[in-house]
MARSE-561496 format. One record per residue (C-alpha): residue in three letters; x, y, z. Coordinates in steps of 0.2 Angstrom, whole numbers, padded with zeros to 4 digits, always signed. Example, Ala and Ser with C-alpha at 12.3 -4.5 7.8 and 13.67 -1.06 7.14 Angstrom:
2
ALA+0062-0022+0039/SER+0068-0005+0036/
***
This chain:
211
MET-0033+0361+0376/ILE-0018+0350+0368/PHE-0023+0330+0369/ARG-0041+0333+0374/LYS-0046+0315+0369/GLU-0033+0307+0381/ARG-0033+0318+0395/LYS-0053+0318+0395/GLU-0051+0298+0395/VAL-0039+0299+0411/ALA-0048+0308+0419/LYS-0064+0300+0417/ILE-0057+0284+0423/MET-0050+0291+0439/ARG-0067+0298+0443/ARG-0073+0280+0440/LEU-0061+0273+0453/TYR-0067+0286+0465/LYS-0086+0283+0462/ARG-0084+0264+0466/GLY-0074+0267+0480/LEU-0058+0261+0475/THR-0048+0276+0480/THR-0049+0293+0492/ALA-0052+0310+0485/SER-0032+0314+0487/GLY-0025+0294+0480/GLY-0020+0284+0468/ASN-0015+0289+0450/VAL-0020+0284+0433/SER-0007+0285+0415/PHE-0011+0282+0399/LYS+0002+0279+0385/ASN+0000+0281+0365/LYS+0006+0274+0351/GLU+0018+0291+0350/GLY+0025+0286+0367/TYR+0017+0301+0376/ILE+0012+0300+0393/PHE-0003+0307+0402/ILE-0005+0305+0420/THR-0015+0312+0436/ALA-0009+0328+0444/SER-0005+0328+0462/GLN-0015+0338+0474/THR-0031+0336+0464/ASP-0047+0331+0468/LYS-0050+0315+0463/ALA-0068+0314+0464/CYS-0070+0328+0451/ILE-0052+0328+0441/LYS-0055+0338+0426/PRO-0046+0335+0411/GLU-0036+0351+0411/GLU-0030+0342+0428/ILE-0020+0327+0418/ILE+0000+0332+0414/VAL+0005+0328+0396/PHE+0023+0320+0396/ASP+0032+0318+0378/ASN+0041+0303+0372/LYS+0056+0310+0380/LEU+0048+0312+0396/ASN+0050+0332+0394/ASN+0033+0339+0402/LEU+0022+0349+0392/THR+0010+0354+0405/PRO+0024+0364+0418/ASP+0010+0373+0427/LEU+0005+0356+0435/LYS+0013+0346+0447/PRO+0017+0325+0444/SER+0008+0314+0456/MET+0024+0307+0467/GLU+0022+0291+0459/TYR+0024+0298+0441/ASN+0041+0288+0440/MET+0034+0271+0445/HIS+0022+0273+0429/PHE+0037+0278+0420/MET+0048+0264+0424/ILE+0033+0251+0423/TYR+0029+0255+0405/GLU+0049+0255+0400/GLY+0048+0238+0407/ARG+0032+0232+0399/PRO+0030+0239+0382/ASP+0016+0228+0379/ILE+0003+0241+0391/SER-0004+0257+0388/ALA-0011+0260+0406/VAL-0007+0259+0423/VAL-0021+0262+0437/HIS-0013+0263+0456/SER-0027+0262+0469/HIS-0031+0261+0486/PRO-0046+0249+0487/LEU-0050+0241+0505/PHE-0050+0224+0502/ALA-0036+0222+0492/SER-0027+0236+0503/THR-0032+0225+0517/PHE-0022+0208+0512/ALA-0009+0219+0506/VAL-0006+0226+0526/LEU-0008+0211+0532/GLY+0005+0202+0518/MET-0009+0189+0512/LYS-0009+0182+0498/ILE-0026+0183+0486/ASN-0031+0168+0479/THR-0038+0172+0462/THR-0043+0155+0457/LEU-0061+0154+0466/THR-0067+0161+0450/GLY-0064+0157+0433/GLU-0066+0177+0429/ALA-0054+0181+0441/ARG-0041+0169+0436/TYR-0044+0176+0417/ILE-0042+0193+0420/LEU-0030+0193+0433/GLY-0021+0180+0434/GLU-0009+0177+0447/ILE-0007+0194+0459/GLU+0011+0199+0464/GLU+0014+0204+0480/ILE+0027+0219+0481/ASP+0036+0224+0495/TYR+0035+0239+0506/SER+0045+0256+0501/LEU+0043+0273+0505/MET+0028+0279+0494/GLY+0035+0292+0479/THR+0053+0285+0480/THR+0065+0278+0466/THR+0066+0262+0478/LEU+0047+0258+0476/ALA+0046+0262+0457/GLU+0060+0250+0454/ILE+0053+0238+0465/CYS+0036+0240+0455/ALA+0044+0240+0439/CYS+0054+0224+0442/LYS+0037+0214+0451/MET+0026+0220+0437/LYS+0039+0212+0423/ASN+0027+0195+0424/ALA+0009+0203+0431/ASP-0004+0211+0427/ALA-0012+0215+0446/GLY-0002+0218+0460/ILE-0005+0222+0478/MET+0009+0234+0487/LYS+0014+0230+0506/ASN+0005+0245+0518/HIS+0001+0254+0503/GLY-0013+0250+0489/ALA-0014+0240+0472/ILE-0009+0240+0455/THR-0015+0234+0437/LEU-0010+0237+0422/GLY-0017+0234+0403/SER-0018+0236+0385/SER-0029+0250+0387/LEU-0038+0262+0400/PHE-0054+0250+0401/GLU-0042+0234+0406/ALA-0032+0243+0418/TYR-0047+0249+0426/ASP-0057+0232+0424/ARG-0043+0221+0432/MET-0043+0234+0448/GLU-0061+0232+0450/VAL-0059+0215+0448/LEU-0044+0213+0461/GLU-0056+0223+0474/LEU-0070+0209+0470/THR-0059+0195+0473/ALA-0051+0202+0487/ASN-0068+0205+0494/ILE-0074+0186+0492/ASN-0057+0180+0499/TYR-0061+0191+0515/ASN-0079+0183+0515/ILE-0073+0165+0514/LEU-0060+0167+0530/THR-0074+0178+0538/LEU-0086+0161+0536/ASN-0071+0151+0542/LYS-0069+0142+0529/GLU-0054+0134+0518/ILE-0046+0147+0506/SER-0040+0136+0496/VAL-0059+0131+0490/GLY-0062+0135+0472/LEU-0055+0129+0454/ASN-0047+0113+0454/SER-0026+0111+0446/ILE-0035+0105+0428/GLU-0049+0120+0429/VAL-0034+0132+0431/SER-0023+0126+0418/GLU-0038+0127+0405/ILE-0042+0144+0408/ASP-0021+0150+0407/LYS-0022+0140+0390/LEU-0039+0150+0383/LYS-0030+0166+0389/ASN-0014+0162+0382/LYS-0021+0159+0365/
***
């Protein structure tokens, strides 16, 4: 099997997303771009709970499918366009976590200044307008919105995170869902969502992150 190492890592992250309850058996997609510009992405119509390396598609650096027996995820163009606009990243994770998706459906902002970890790992979460899944329009909107963000929620759809590695992109998705859960709990307890770090504390974290 060609590119066993890369495909094994992508499959492992996809299974981890399912195991952590961050997506459904048929939902979400993960991709990785190596130094040579080859892209590895989860195939469509696969069980994400037990996806295998053989079910990860390989695209060369000219976006030719080297595994034509596999059908790409319907969101593959979204991944391609994000990579084009973000040469600094190597991984994209798209999934449908419960709490982050709830905020996406409501069109509500997720406050990342509630904890230092959330602010440091996520920064500001981008809010991405709705468009039909799998379309070029959605891919273009996501690519545009994610040029200056590492985490986003997609209106009436789900969430997306980026990273310089597969682990970083996955970690951001996990922290995004935890942060959305904290936001939800605060609202449920009838507290002000504005609680959290003050502007000076946020500025200190932003400076630390940008060093």
